[in-house]
Structures are given as C-alpha cells and as structure tokens.
C-alpha positions as CSV (number, residue, x, y, z in Angstrom):
1,M,17.2,5.3,-1.7
2,A,19.3,3.8,-4.6
3,Y,21.5,0.9,-4.8
4,G,23.7,-0.4,-7.5
5,S,26.2,-3.3,-7.9
6,G,28.7,-2.0,-5.3
7,G,27.4,-4.6,-2.7
8,G,26.4,-4.3,0.9
9,T,22.9,-5.0,2.4
10,V,19.9,-3.0,3.5
11,R,17.7,-4.0,6.5
12,A,14.2,-4.3,4.9
13,H,12.8,-2.7,8.1
14,D,14.4,0.7,7.5
15,P,13.1,1.6,4.0
16,L,9.7,0.2,5.2
17,A,9.4,2.2,8.4
18,G,10.8,5.3,6.9
19,A,8.2,5.3,3.9
20,R,11.2,4.9,1.4
21,T,11.5,3.0,-1.7
22,V,14.3,1.0,-2.8
23,T,15.1,1.6,-6.5
24,G,17.9,0.2,-8.6
25,F,20.0,2.2,-11.1
26,H,18.4,0.3,-13.9
27,M,14.9,2.2,-13.4
28,A,16.7,5.5,-14.0
29,W,18.1,3.9,-17.2
30,T,14.6,2.7,-18.2
31,A,13.1,5.9,-17.5
32,R,15.6,7.6,-19.7
33,E,15.8,5.1,-22.5
34,E,12.4,3.5,-22.7
35,P,10.0,6.3,-21.2
36,E,6.7,4.9,-22.8
37,G,7.5,1.6,-21.4
38,Y,8.3,3.0,-17.8
39,R,5.2,5.2,-17.9
40,R,3.1,2.1,-18.6
41,W,4.8,0.3,-15.8
42,R,4.1,3.1,-13.5
43,A,0.6,3.3,-14.5
44,E,-0.2,-0.3,-14.1
45,P,-0.9,-0.5,-10.3
46,R,-3.0,2.5,-10.4
47,R,-5.4,1.4,-13.1
48,P,-7.9,-0.3,-11.2
49,F,-8.5,2.7,-8.9
50,A,-8.8,5.1,-12.0
51,G,-12.0,3.5,-13.2
52,G,-13.6,3.1,-9.5
53,K,-13.3,-0.7,-9.7
54,A,-11.1,-1.0,-6.8
55,G,-11.2,0.6,-3.6
56,P,-11.3,0.2,0.3
57,V,-13.2,-2.8,1.6
58,A,-15.4,-2.8,4.6
59,H,-15.2,-5.6,6.9
60,G,-18.2,-4.3,8.8
61,E,-20.0,-1.2,10.3
62,S,-21.1,-0.8,13.8
63,A,-22.6,1.8,16.0
64,P,-20.5,3.3,18.7
65,T,-22.1,1.0,21.1
66,G,-20.4,-1.8,19.2
67,A,-17.2,-0.6,19.8
68,G,-16.0,-3.4,21.8
69,A,-16.9,-6.1,19.3
70,A,-15.2,-3.9,16.7
71,H,-12.0,-3.7,18.9
72,A,-12.2,-7.5,19.3
73,V,-12.2,-8.0,15.5
74,L,-9.1,-5.9,15.2
75,T,-7.1,-7.4,18.0
76,S,-8.0,-11.1,16.8
77,R,-6.9,-9.7,13.4
78,S,-9.8,-11.6,12.0
79,D,-10.9,-8.5,9.9
80,A,-10.9,-8.7,6.1
81,G,-10.9,-5.0,5.5
82,E,-11.8,-1.6,7.5
83,V,-13.7,-1.9,10.6
84,V,-15.9,1.3,10.6
85,L,-17.7,2.9,13.5
86,I,-20.7,5.2,12.3
87,P,-21.3,7.6,15.0
88,W,-25.0,8.5,13.7
89,R,-26.3,5.0,14.0
C-alpha cells in the first residue's frame, strides 16, 4: 500500500489486519537515490537478531498438567513473553 500527497485517510486496522505495510512515495525515492542509506535503514531492526543477541522471551515453562495455570496467565494478560507447555515434562 502506498500513499502520497493526494489526501484521504487510511483506517489503521485495515493494513494491520491484512499484514500490509503503508509506505510513502519518499521511500521509493530514498531507495533509488540513496541506496546505501536505505540498505542500512532496512538492516537496523534485524541487527540484534543476526548476532543471536535477541530472540523470543519465555514467560515460563510448564508440563501439560499445568495447562490451567498457563491459560490463566494468558487470559489475565500478565505474561511477559511466551507461555510454553512442554509435553515431555
């Protein structure tokens, strides 16, 4: 999805629900006229993941017998990461 100076509005829910990105025409200009800067800008969010310094965070691990407690954590929205059930525990 692209937008320019033509006006109008975009409901934020529509692109988010459709897993779309809203990009202005300036991005195409930047990619064409300043390719090195554009490449650095695109790489920046992925940098922590490349060196293994960032990744998913586990709130906690539980055996399947703890599924009720794990569900309570999820429904209360008190989790600070992934809630993982490990079947072989």
